[in-house]
C-alpha positions as CSV (number, residue, x, y, z in Angstrom):
1,M,71.4,-12.6,-15.4
2,T,68.8,-9.6,-15.6
3,K,66.2,-9.5,-19.1
4,N,68.4,-6.1,-19.6
5,T,71.6,-7.7,-19.4
6,I,70.4,-10.3,-21.8
7,N,68.8,-7.9,-24.1
8,L,72.1,-5.7,-23.6
9,E,74.6,-8.4,-24.7
10,D,72.3,-9.2,-27.8
11,Q,72.3,-5.9,-28.7
12,I,76.3,-5.6,-28.5
13,K,76.3,-8.7,-30.7
14,I,74.5,-7.5,-33.0
15,K,76.3,-4.1,-33.1
16,L,79.7,-6.2,-33.5
17,R,78.8,-8.7,-36.2
18,S,77.5,-5.2,-38.0
19,E,80.7,-4.1,-37.9
20,K,82.1,-7.0,-38.5
21,Q,80.3,-7.5,-41.7
22,K,81.5,-4.1,-42.8
23,E,84.6,-4.2,-42.1
24,Y,85.4,-8.5,-43.3
25,G,82.1,-8.7,-45.7
26,N,79.7,-11.3,-45.0
27,F,80.3,-14.4,-43.1
28,E,78.9,-16.7,-44.6
29,I,80.1,-16.1,-47.9
30,N,83.7,-16.1,-46.0
31,F,83.2,-19.0,-44.1
32,N,82.9,-20.9,-47.1
33,L,85.6,-19.4,-49.0
34,L,87.8,-20.4,-45.6
35,A,86.1,-23.9,-45.8
36,M,87.5,-24.5,-49.3
37,L,91.0,-23.1,-48.2
38,W,91.2,-24.8,-45.1
39,S,90.0,-28.0,-47.5
40,V,92.9,-27.5,-50.2
41,I,95.6,-27.0,-46.9
42,L,94.4,-30.1,-45.0
43,K,93.4,-32.3,-47.9
44,D,95.7,-35.2,-46.8
45,N,94.9,-34.6,-43.3
46,L,91.0,-34.5,-44.1
47,H,88.5,-37.8,-45.5
48,A,86.0,-34.8,-46.7
49,D,85.7,-31.1,-46.8
50,I,85.0,-28.9,-44.3
51,K,81.7,-27.7,-44.2
52,P,81.1,-23.5,-43.3
53,H,79.7,-24.4,-39.8
54,Q,83.0,-25.8,-39.0
55,V,84.8,-23.0,-39.7
56,A,82.7,-20.9,-37.0
57,Q,83.9,-23.5,-34.9
58,C,87.3,-23.3,-35.6
59,M,86.9,-19.7,-35.2
60,V,85.8,-20.0,-31.6
61,M,88.1,-22.4,-31.0
62,L,91.2,-19.9,-32.0
63,K,89.1,-17.0,-29.7
64,M,89.3,-19.7,-27.1
65,L,93.0,-20.3,-27.3
66,R,93.7,-16.3,-27.1
67,T,91.8,-16.4,-23.9
68,T,94.2,-18.9,-22.2
69,E,96.8,-15.9,-22.1
70,K,95.4,-12.6,-21.0
71,Y,91.8,-11.7,-20.2
72,K,90.3,-10.0,-22.8
73,Q,86.8,-9.6,-23.1
74,D,86.6,-9.1,-26.8
75,S,87.8,-13.1,-26.9
76,Y,84.9,-14.4,-25.3
77,L,82.4,-11.8,-27.0
78,D,83.8,-12.6,-30.4
79,A,83.5,-16.3,-29.5
80,S,80.0,-16.0,-28.4
81,I,79.4,-14.6,-32.1
82,Y,81.3,-17.4,-34.0
83,L,79.0,-19.9,-32.3
84,D,76.0,-18.3,-33.1
85,M,77.3,-18.0,-36.8
86,A,78.1,-22.0,-36.2
87,K,74.5,-23.0,-35.1
88,E,73.1,-20.7,-38.1
89,L,74.6,-22.2,-40.4
90,H,74.8,-25.8,-39.3
91,K,71.0,-25.7,-38.8
92,K,70.9,-25.6,-42.6
93,I,72.3,-28.8,-43.6
């Protein structure tokens, strides 16, 4: 992969992340809310609350599951963005 390709991919990720934030709001706030909601739903199956970075990890799994049906480039790109978010959130712990 050339440096230009990496830069292009990073630019695409930044643009998509910005568009998703406009559409859905701040991912950190949303993942915190999802962590609380999933903890309520899964409370009988968990020994501790879900952390926000684990929400991002679950979203990656969702996107990867979607790739088992039909090729869609967007699913791989979304999974990559969720991994970046998980890393960002996990570093804070």
